[in-house]
Each structure stands twice: as structure tokens, then as C-alpha cells.
C-alpha positions in Angstrom: -52.7 12.4 3.5 -52.2 9.9 0.4 -48.9 8.5 -0.4 -49.1 10.7 -3.8 -49.7 13.6 -1.3 -46.8 13.0 0.8 -44.3 12.3 -1.8 -45.3 15.8 -3.5 -44.9 17.6 -0.3 -41.8 15.9 0.6 -40.5 17.0 -2.9 -41.5 20.6 -2.4 -40.0 20.5 0.9 -36.7 19.1 -0.7 -36.9 22.1 -3.2 -37.7 24.6 -0.7 -34.8 23.7 1.5 -32.3 23.7 -1.4 -33.6 26.8 -2.6 -33.1 28.2 0.8 -29.9 27.0 1.1 -28.4 28.3 -2.0 -30.1 32.0 -1.9 -28.8 32.6 2.0 -26.0 30.3 3.6 -26.5 32.3 6.7 -30.0 31.3 7.5 -30.2 27.5 6.3 -33.5 25.8 6.5 -33.0 21.8 7.2 -34.7 19.5 5.4 -36.2 18.0 8.5 -37.6 21.2 9.6 -39.3 21.7 6.3 -40.7 18.5 6.2 -42.4 18.7 9.3 -44.0 21.9 8.3 -45.3 20.5 5.2 -46.1 16.8 5.8 -47.7 14.8 8.6 -44.7 12.3 8.8 -44.0 9.8 11.5 -40.6 10.0 13.2 -39.4 7.2 11.6 -40.8 8.4 8.1 -38.8 12.0 9.0 -35.5 9.8 9.9 -35.8 8.0 6.7 -36.4 10.8 4.4 -33.6 12.8 6.2 -31.1 10.5 5.0 -32.3 10.6 1.9 -31.8 14.4 1.9 -28.3 14.0 3.4 -27.4 11.6 0.3 -28.8 14.3 -1.9 -27.0 17.3 -0.2 -23.4 15.6 0.1 -23.8 13.1 -2.9 -22.5 10.6 -0.2 -23.0 7.3 0.6 -24.7 7.6 4.1 -25.7 4.7 6.6 -27.1 4.8 9.9 -25.0 2.5 12.0 -22.8 2.7 15.0 -19.2 1.9 14.7 -17.8 0.3 17.6 -14.6 1.6 19.2 -12.6 -1.7 19.4 -10.1 -2.4 16.5 -12.0 -5.4 15.3 -15.2 -3.2 14.4 -13.3 -0.3 12.9 -11.3 -3.0 10.6 -14.8 -4.6 9.7 -16.1 -1.1 8.8 -13.1 -0.1 6.8 -13.2 -3.0 5.0 -17.0 -2.6 4.1 -16.5 0.8 2.4 -15.3 2.1 -0.9 -14.6 5.7 -2.0 -14.1 8.7 -0.4 -17.4 10.0 0.4 -18.7 7.6 2.8 -20.9 8.9 6.1 -21.9 6.7 9.1 -24.4 8.3 11.6 -25.2 6.6 14.7 -28.9 6.0 14.8 -30.0 7.8 17.8 -27.9 11.2 16.2 -29.9 10.7 12.8 -33.2 10.6 14.7 -32.1 13.7 16.8 -31.2 15.6 13.3 -34.4 14.3 11.9 -36.5 16.0 14.3 -34.6 18.9 15.7 -33.2 21.7 13.3 -30.5 23.0 15.4 -29.3 19.3 15.8 -29.2 18.7 12.3 -27.6 22.3 11.5 -24.9 21.3 14.1 -24.0 17.9 12.9 -24.1 19.1 9.1 -21.6 21.4 9.7 -19.4 18.7 11.2 -20.1 16.4 8.4 -19.6 19.2 5.8 -16.1 20.2 7.2 -14.8 16.7 7.7 -15.7 15.7 3.9 -13.8 18.8 3.4 -10.8 17.9 5.4 -10.1 14.6 2.9 -7.8 16.2 0.6 -5.2 17.3 3.3 -5.6 13.9 5.0 -4.7 12.1 1.8 -1.8 14.6 1.4 -0.6 13.5 4.7 -0.8 10.0 4.2 0.8 10.2 0.7 4.1 12.2 2.2 4.3 9.2 4.5 4.2 6.4 1.9 0.7 5.6 2.0 -1.9 5.5 -0.9 -5.9 6.1 0.8 -8.2 3.8 -0.9 -11.1 4.7 1.1 -12.4 7.9 3.4 -15.4 8.1 5.8 -16.8 10.4 8.2 -18.7 8.9 11.4 -20.6 10.4 14.1 -21.1 7.9 17.6 -23.7 7.4 19.7 -22.1 10.3 21.6 -21.8 12.8 18.7 -18.3 12.6 18.5 -16.9 13.1 14.8 -14.8 10.2 13.7 -12.5 10.1 10.4 -11.6 6.8 8.9 -9.0 6.1 6.2 -7.9 2.8 4.6 -5.2 2.1 2.5 -1.8 0.6 2.0 1.9 1.4 1.1 2.8 2.6 -2.1 4.1 0.0 -4.5 7.5 1.8 -4.6 7.6 2.2 -0.6 6.9 -1.4 -0.2 9.5 -2.6 -2.9 12.0 -0.6 -0.7 11.1 -2.3 2.4 11.2 -5.9 1.1 14.6 -5.0 -0.6 15.9 -3.6 2.9 14.3 -6.6 4.7 16.4 -9.3 2.1 19.5 -7.4 2.6 19.2 -7.8 6.4 18.1 -11.5 6.1 21.2 -12.0 3.8 23.7 -10.5 6.1 22.3 -12.6 9.0 22.8 -15.6 6.8 26.2 -14.6 6.2 27.3 -13.8 9.7 25.8 -17.1 10.7 28.0 -18.8 7.9 31.2 -16.6 8.9 30.7 -18.0 12.5 30.0 -21.5 11.4 33.3 -21.4 9.3 35.3 -19.8 12.4 34.0 -22.6 14.7 35.0 -25.5 12.4 38.3 -23.8 12.1 39.1 -23.3 15.6 37.7 -26.8 16.2 40.1 -28.5 13.9 43.0 -26.1 15.4 41.8 -27.8 19.1 42.1 -31.2 17.5 45.4 -30.5 15.9 46.8 -29.1 19.2 45.4 -31.8 21.4 47.3 -34.7 19.0 50.5 -32.5 19.0 50.3 -32.4 22.7 49.5 -36.0 23.0 52.4 -37.1 20.8 54.6 -34.4 22.9 53.9 -36.4 26.2 54.8 -39.6 24.4 58.3 -38.2 23.2 58.7 -36.8 26.8 58.0 -40.0 28.3 60.1 -42.0 25.7 63.2 -39.8 26.2 62.7 -39.9 30.0 62.8 -43.6 30.0 65.8 -43.6 27.7 69.4 -44.4 28.7 70.6 -41.3 27.0 68.7 -39.0 29.7 69.0 -40.3 33.2 70.0 -37.5 35.0 67.4 -34.9 34.6 63.8 -34.3 33.7 63.3 -34.2 29.9 60.6 -31.8 28.4 60.0 -31.6 24.7 59.1 -28.0 23.5 57.6 -27.8 20.0 57.5 -24.9 17.0 55.2 -22.6 19.0 53.2 -21.8 15.6 50.6 -24.6 16.3 49.4 -23.1 19.7 49.5 -19.6 18.6 47.5 -20.1 15.6 44.8 -21.9 18.2 44.7 -19.2 20.4 44.3 -16.8 17.5 41.2 -18.9 16.3 39.8 -19.0 19.9 40.1 -15.0 20.4 38.4 -14.5 16.8 35.6 -16.7 17.5 35.2 -14.8 21.0 35.4 -11.3 19.2 33.0 -12.0 16.4 30.5 -14.1 18.6 30.1 -10.8 20.9 30.4 -8.2 18.7 28.3 -9.4 15.4 26.2 -12.3 16.5 24.1 -10.3 18.7 21.8 -9.6 15.7 21.2 -12.9 14.6 
């Protein structure tokens, strides 16, 4: 059969399949089945022709490829698609569909439903703060249907998250600065207390040696404010550290 005759037969097959699908939805005649009845095409030719038929039927970007199940493969696939009408079918499944009308009808129904489900998935993503930028239906080598959505946070949602993170970071900085301030004040009070204790000891030693005090041990007692202040700062440091610095 010449190329011209094959093309004429394929066009007639497509028109017939399209007419049959519109006229009787309950008894669909697949393009692959019609092509086998009207042209002596090889299996490879029928597969190629069938993919073209799927593109026409669904108005979709139909790809013959098997998407891996690992995250890297899924991410790479997501980065390669655009829009909301993408279909990826594993090579062995496409071949089955092109040569088996029952397989074709089965998987075409799966594809149709998955594409029709997109608005629902888009709405769910939107309610959770995401904008969907692309959508695809995939059928893997085992005949399992997968749905792929790519997208990002809505600008207003991202802005709220970034504002929250900045506020948390500012609060942590403030806690660190306050802790540093308390630590420095406590250290200063410890130095003052040590200096006072040193001079107290000098005073006690001097009075003890003085002729004015010969019959008793002499103890110099300072005003209690200094030691009380140091203790208070130590307590504040301990409390602040255990209750607020755990988040830093």
C-alpha cells in the first residue's frame, strides 16, 4: 500500500472512530481497532498513529515514556512539563493500547477521568496555600495511573511564612542579647563582691592585729545589699537560661 493510500486510510479511520465515539458513547470504537481494519500497518506504525489519535482526542501533550518512581525522576519529569494537559504513558502500555481495543478502551477511560479530576486537585492545593503550575497523568509500566502536580506557595502565603521566620529570628536575637546582658551584669556583681570580700578580709586582719582588739576574734560585717544583689543576679541568670534559652 502506498504512503498516500495509507494516509487516506488513516484519515478515514480517524473520522470513522470520531463519528462512532460521538454517535454512541456506550460502544466506542478505538482508533487502533479501526486502523487495523483499514490499513496494513506495522505494530510500530500503529503505536505512532495511536499516539497521534490520543493527542487529537484529549488535546493533550502525550508522551511515550516511563517515569521512574524515585524522587529525582519525578522531580525531573515535573520540571519538563508545562500546562495542565499532559499525559505520559509507558512504552509497553502504549503498544498494548495500540494493538488491543479492550486495553485501549480501559486506559483511555483512566486517562479521561484523571484529566477530569484536575480542577478538584487544583482546588485542594489552593485551599492549602499552593498555586498549581502544571498537571500530568502518567501510566507506568505496570499499568498503574499516577497524577503529578507541580506548583509553589502563593505569594501571600510565602510572605506570611517569611514574616513569621523573621519575627522568630528577631525574638531569638533579643533573648541572646538579654542573656548576654544579664551575664555581664552578674559577672560585674561577682567582681564587686570578690573585691568587697577581699577588703573585708584586709579589714578583719588589720583590726585583729590592732591593739584595740586583743581579747576577741573580730569579724567585719558589711551591709548586705552587695551580696544580696549578686545572689539575685545569679538566680535571674539561672531562671532565664532554663526557661527561655532552650529555643535558641
